DOKEBA-993395 format. One record per residue: x, y, z of N, C-alpha, C, O in turn. Coordinates in steps of 0.05 Angstrom, whole numbers, plus 32768, in hexadecimal, padded with zeros to 4 digits. Each point is the difference from the previous one (the first is absolute). Example, Ala and Ser with C-alpha at 12.3 -4.5 7.8 and 13.67 -1.06 7.14 Angstrom:
DOKEBA-993395
81087F8E809C7FEE8018800080128018800080158000800D/7FE480157FE58010801880017FF18016800E800A80168004/
This chain:
DOKEBA-993395
7C5381DB7EFB7FFB80187FF0801980087FF280167FFE800B/7FE7800A7FDC801780077FEF800A801C80087FF180128008/80297FF17FF5800C801980067FFC80137FE880017FF87FE9/7FFA8022801D7FFD80127FEA801A80057FF18000800A7FEA/80157FEE8022801A80047FF480097FE97FEF801580017FF3/7FDC7FE9800D80077FE87FF17FFB80057FE27FEB80097FF8/802A7FF17FF77FFD80067FE47FED7FEC7FF27FF480077FEC/800A7FE1801E7FEF7FEC7FF47FEC7FF6801580037FE9800A/7FE980277FFC7FED7FF780147FF07FE87FF67FF380017FEB/800D7FE980247FF17FE87FFA800A7FF17FE87FF57FEB7FF9/8020801F7FFA800B7FF37FE8801A7FF38005800B80018016/7FFF7FF27FD6801A7FF28002801680148000800080147FF2/80147FE6801E80178012800080137FF87FE97FFC7FEB7FF3/80178026800980147FFB7FEB800E7FE5800580057FF17FED/80018009802C800D7FE780077FEF7FE87FF980097FEC7FF6/7FDD8017800F7FED7FEA7FFA7FFF7FFB7FE280007FE97FF7/7FFF802C7FFA7FFE7FFE7FE2801A7FF37FF680007FEE7FEF/8017801C801B801A7FF67FF780037FE28008800A7FF07FF0/7FED800A802880017FE380097FEF7FEE7FEE800A7FEB7FF8/7FDF801E80007FEF7FF07FEF800C7FFC7FE47FFF7FEB7FF4/800D802B8002800E7FFE7FE680177FED800180037FEF7FEE/800E8013802680177FEE80037FF77FE38004800C7FEE7FF4/7FDF800E801B7FF67FE480057FF67FF47FE680067FE97FFA/7FEC80277FF67FF67FF77FE680177FFA7FED80007FEC7FF2/80148026800E80177FFC7FEE80107FE7800780087FF07FEF/7FFD800C802B800F7FE880097FF07FE67FFB800B7FEB7FF9/7FDB801780097FEF7FE87FFA80027FF97FE280037FE97FF9/7FFC802C7FF680037FFB7FE3801B7FF57FF980027FED7FF0/8013801E801C801B7FF67FFB80037FE3800A800B7FEF7FF2/7FEA800C802580017FE4800B7FF17FED7FEE80097FE97FFB/7FE0801F7FFB7FF17FEF7FEE80107FFB7FE680017FE97FF8/800B802C7FFC800F7FFC7FE880187FED800580077FEF7FEF/80078015802780177FEF80067FF77FE38004800E7FEE7FF8/7FDB800F80147FF57FE480047FFA7FF37FE580067FE97FFC/7FEE80267FF27FFA7FF67FE6801A7FF87FF180027FEB7FF4/80128027800D80197FFB7FF3800E7FE7800C800A7FF07FF1/7FF6800E8029800C7FE9800D7FF27FE67FF8800D7FEB7FFC/7FD9801680027FF07FE97FF880067FF87FE380037FE87FFB/8000802B7FF480077FFA7FE4801C7FF47FFE80047FED7FF2/800F801F801D801B7FF57FFF80017FE4800B800E7FEF7FF5/7FE3800C80207FFF7FE5800C7FF57FEC7FEC800A7FEA7FFD/7FE0801E7FF67FF47FEE7FED80127FFB7FE880027FEA7FF5/800C802C800280127FFD7FEA80177FEE800780087FEF7FEF/80038014802980167FEF80087FF77FE38002800F7FEE7FF8/7FDA800D80127FF57FE580027FFD7FF47FE580077FE87FFB/7FEE80277FF27FFD7FF77FE4801A7FFA7FF380037FEB7FF2/801180268013801B7FFB7FF5800B7FE6800B800B7FF07FF2/7FF3800D8029800B7FE8800D7FF47FE77FF5800E7FEC7FFB/7FD8801480017FF27FE87FF580097FFB7FE380067FE97FF9/7FFA802C7FF680097FFD7FE5801C7FF77FFD80077FEF7FEF/800A801C8022801D7FF97FFF80037FE28007800F7FF27FF3/7FE48006802280037FE4800A7FF27FEC7FEE800A7FE97FFD/7FE0801E7FF77FF17FEC7FF0800580017FE27FFA7FEC7FF3/8010802A8003800480037FE3801D80067FFA800D7FF17FF1/7FFE8024801A801B80097FF980157FEC800780117FF97FEE/7FF07FFE802A80167FEE80087FFE7FE57FF180157FF77FF6/7FD47FFC80097FFF7FE67FF1800980027FE3800E7FEF7FF6/7FE980267FFC800780037FE4801E80067FFD800E7FF57FEF/7FFC801E8022801C80077FFF80127FE8800780157FFC7FF4/7FE27FF58020800F7FE8800880017FEB7FE980157FF57FFA/7FD480067FFA7FFF7FED7FEA801280087FE9800E7FF07FF5/7FF1802A8004801080097FEA801E7FFD800780107FF87FEF/7FF7800E8029801C7FFD800980097FE3800180167FFA7FF7/7FD87FF4801280077FE4800180047FF57FE480137FF17FFA/7FDB80167FF380027FF77FE5801A800A7FF3800D7FF17FF1/7FFA802880138019800A7FF580187FF1800B80137FFA7FF2/7FED8002802880167FF1800D80027FE47FF680167FF77FFA/7FD47FFB800480007FE47FF6800A7FFF7FE380107FEE7FF9/7FE780247FF7800880007FE3801E80057FFE800E7FF47FF0/7FFD801E8020801D80058000800F7FE8800980167FFA7FF5/7FE17FF98020800D7FE8800A80007FEA7FEB80147FF27FFC/7FD6800A7FF67FFE7FEC7FEB801380067FE9800E7FEE7FF6/7FF4802B8002801380087FEB801C7FF9800980107FF47FF1/7FF780148027801B7FFA800A80057FE2800380167FF77FF9/7FD67FFB801080037FE3800380057FF37FE580117FEE7FFD/7FDF801A7FEF80047FF47FE5801B80077FF4800C7FEF7FF3/7FFD80298011801A80087FF480177FF2800E80157FFA7FF3/7FE87FFF802680167FF4800F7FFF7FE1800080137FF38007/7FD680027FF17FFD7FE38001800E7FF27FE88007800D7FEC/7FFE7FDA8018800C7FF07FEA7FED7FFE7FE97FE880058003/80227FF57FE57FEF7FFF7FE97FE97FEC800480047FE98009/7FE580207FF07FE87FF080017FF380027FE4800480137FF2/7FEC7FD980087FF180037FE77FEC801780047FF580048015/8007800B7FD77FEE80177FFF800A801780127FF080128006/80297FEE80028009801580127FFF801C7FF37FF78013800D/80107FEF7FDA7FFF801A7FF37FE4800B7FFE7FFB80178004/7FF27FD77FF67FE480087FFF7FF68009801C7FF280148002/80167FDE80127FF88007801B800C801B80097FF38010800D/80277FF47FEC800D801980067FF180177FF27FFB8015800D/7FFF7FE77FDA7FF280157FF17FE48006800D7FF880178002/7FFA7FD480057FE68003800D8003800F801B7FF180128005/80227FE6800B8004800C801A8008801D7FFD7FF78011800F/801A7FF57FDE8009801C7FFB7FE880117FF67FFD80178008/7FF27FDD7FE77FE9800F7FF77FED800680177FF680168002/80057FD6800F7FEE80058017800C801580127FF280128009/80287FEC7FFC800E801380127FFE801C7FF47FFC8014800E/80097FEE7FD87FFF801A7FF37FE4800D80027FFD80178006/7FEE7FD87FF57FE5800B80017FF88007801D7FF380148004/80167FDD800F7FFB8007801C800D801A80087FF5800F8010/80237FF67FE5800E801880077FF280197FF580048016800A/7FEC7FE77FE27FF280177FF47FE68006800E7FF380157FFB/80047FD980167FE68004800E80048013801780117FFC8011/7FE080197FEF8000801380177FE97FF980137FEC7FF47FF8/8018801480207FEC7FFB80147FE5800D7FF87FEB7FF58004/801780237FF07FE8800E7FF87FF27FF27FE97FE880057FFB/80267FE97FF67FF37FF17FEA7FED7FEB800A7FEC7FFA7FF4/801A7FFB80237FF07FE9800A7FEE800680177FF17FEF8009/8011802980027FEF800880167FE480057FF57FFC800D7FEC/7FF07FE880227FE480067FF77FFA801D80068009800C8014/7FE780007FDA7FF7801C80057FEC800080177FF17FEE8004/80108027800B7FEE800480177FE880107FF57FFE80188003/7FEF7FD97FF17FE9800D7FF37FEF800F80157FF480157FF9/80097FE0801F7FF0800C8014800C801B80087FF180148003/80297FEE8000800D801980087FFD80147FE97FFC80188004/80087FDF7FE37FFD80127FE97FE4800B7FFE7FFD80187FFB/7FEF7FD780097FE580097FFE7FF9801480177FF380147FFB/80177FE6801D7FFC80128017800C801C7FFA7FF480148005/80257FEC7FF1800D80197FFA7FF1800F7FEA7FFD80188001/7FFA7FD97FEB7FF2800D7FEA7FE6800D800A7FFA80167FF7/7FF77FDD801A7FE7800B800B80058019800F7FF280147FFD/80237FEC8015800680178010800980177FEE7FF880178005/80177FE47FE7800A80157FEF7FE9800B7FEE800080187FFB/7FEE7FD77FFC7FE980097FF17FEE801280117FF680147FF6/80077FE580237FF080108012800C801C80047FF180148003/80297FED7FFC800E801A80038006800D7FE5800C80157FFF/7FEB7FDE7FEB8004800A7FE5801E80037FFA800880157FF5/80087FD78012801C80017FFC80087FE67FF07FF47FEB8005/801E80187FE880097FE97FF180137FEF8010800E800A8012/7FF37FDC7FE880137FEE800D801C80087FFA80087FFF7FE8/80078009802C801C80097FFC80137FE980047FFD7FF08012/8016800E7FDC80147FEB80028017800A8013800A80167FFC/7FFC7FDA8017801680068012801980047FF080067FF17FEE/800980248019801980077FF180147FE98001800D7FFB7FEC/7FF57FF8802B80137FEA80037FF87FE97FEE80127FF47FF4/7FD58006800B7FF67FEA7FEF800480077FE380087FEF7FF0/7FF3802A8009800480097FE4801D7FFE7FF880067FF77FEA/800C80118028801D7FFE7FFA80087FE37FFD80117FFA7FEF/7FE57FF5802280077FE37FFE7FF67FF57FE5800E7FF07FF4/7FDA801780047FF57FF67FE78011800A7FE880057FF17FED/8004802880158011800B7FEB801A7FF17FFE80097FF97FEA/80038001802D80197FF180017FFC7FE47FF680127FF67FF1/7FD87FFD80167FFB7FE57FF67FFC80017FE180087FED7FF3/7FEC802880037FFD80037FE3801B80027FF280047FF47FEB/800E801B8021801B80027FF5800E7FE58001800E7FF87FED/7FEF7FFA802A800C7FE580027FF67FED7FEB800F7FF17FF4/7FD7801180067FF47FEF7FEB800B80077FE580067FEE7FF0/7FFE802B800A800B80087FE7801D7FF67FFD80087FF67FEB/8008800D802A801B7FF6800080017FE27FFC80127FF57FF2/7FDC7FFD801A7FFF7FE37FFE7FFA7FF77FE380087FEB7FF7/7FE980267FFA7FF97FFA7FE5801480097FEB7FFD7FFB7FE8/801880138021801580087FED800E7FE87FF580057FEC800E/800080157FD8800D7FEA7FF38015800B7FEC7FFC80167FF5/80197FDB8006801480087FED7FF87FFA7FE3800C800A7FED/7FE07FE580107FF87FF97FE57FEE80157FF47FF88013800D/80017FE97FD97FEF80137FF27FE27FFA80057FEF800F7FF7/800C7FDC80177FE47FF880057FF480148014800D800B8011/7FD97FF97FEB7FF2801080137FFA7FEF80187FF87FE97FFE/800C8022801A7FFA7FEF80187FE27FFB80027FF080107FF8/800A7FD980127FE47FF980047FF580108016800D80068014/7FDA80027FE97FF2800F80157FF87FEB80157FEF7FEF7FFC/801E8013801B7FFA7FEC80147FF0800D8016800480178008/7FEA7FDA80037FF0800A8016800D7FF6801A80107FED8000/7FE8801F8015800B7FF9801A7FF67FE480097FE97FFA7FF9/80277FF780157FF77FE680097FE9800380147FFC8014800C/7FF57FD67FF67FE98000801380047FEA801480137FF17FFF/7FDA800C801380017FEB80147FFD7FE57FF2800B7FEC8009/7FE780137FE07FFD7FE77FF1801B7FF87FF480077FE87FFF/8009802B7FF8801B7FFB7FF680117FF4801680107FEE7FFC/7FEE801E801C800F7FF680177FF97FE3800680117FEF8006/7FD5800B7FF97FF77FE48006800B7FED7FEA80087FEA8007/7FF8801F7FE0800A7FEF7FEA801E7FFB800480097FEA7FFB/8006802A800D801D7FFD800580047FED801880137FF07FFF/7FDC8011801580037FEE80177FFB7FE37FF7800E7FEE8009/7FDF800E7FE67FFA7FE57FF580187FF67FF080087FE98004/800380287FEB80177FF87FF080187FF98012800E7FEC7FFC/7FF68024801980167FFB80127FFC7FE7801080137FF18006/7FD4800A80027FF97FE7800E80067FE77FEF800B7FED8009/7FED80157FDD80057FE97FEE801E7FFC7FFC80097FE98000/8006802C7FFE801D7FFE7FFD800D7FF3801980127FF07FFE/7FE580198019800B7FF580197FF97FE28003800F7FF0800B/7FD980087FEB7FF87FE4800180127FEF7FED80087FEA8007/7FFE80217FE180117FF27FED801C7FFC800C800D7FEC7FFB/7FFB80278016801B7FFE800D7FFF7FF0801A80157FFC800D/7FD37FFC7FFB7FFC7FF18019800B80108018800E7FF48011/7FEC80267FF0800B801180157FEF7FFF801A800A80078015/7FDD7FF27FE97FEE7FFE80177FFF801B8010800480018018/7FF580147FD97FFF801B800D7FE7800380107FEA7FF97FF7/8019801280217FE9800680117FF6801C7FF8800E80148005/7FDA7FED7FEF7FF6801A7FF57FF1801080157FF680167FFA/80097FE1801F7FF1800F801480108017800C7FF5800E8011/
């Protein structure tokens, strides 16, 4: 039987109500933290896969090609006179120069799946795709570098040059391979 002095006869006490509220709040917080941890885990896994399968191989190939071209230029300049040496030096310097202008961002494939995913989420929230400030600053700096590279002392207008692509990198690798074969260097390209 309920006491006549009980403020909440047959009902929940303040402690019961507060306990239910806290339990619900902690459940929601735990759920959100679980979702966030899951997203971070998936993002890290995606980064690790992309880094290992795309980033490292392309970066390594670009570095190897730059190193080989520099070695060939040095080799040709230090070697005894050979027929066609001047032509080979000019070719090696041209390849080396073009390789030095290639940025990693020029030859990396775009992540179309990630771009589409971001676009869908932003459209659902009615927000425009925002450019990361760091990426925007890097693009601005690269634009300045491109302008400086096109400066010339002559009265000619500099040619409008586009950024190199992965196809340009492959063509430079082929030219470098041919040059190394002419020199009988037997370079291991792996």
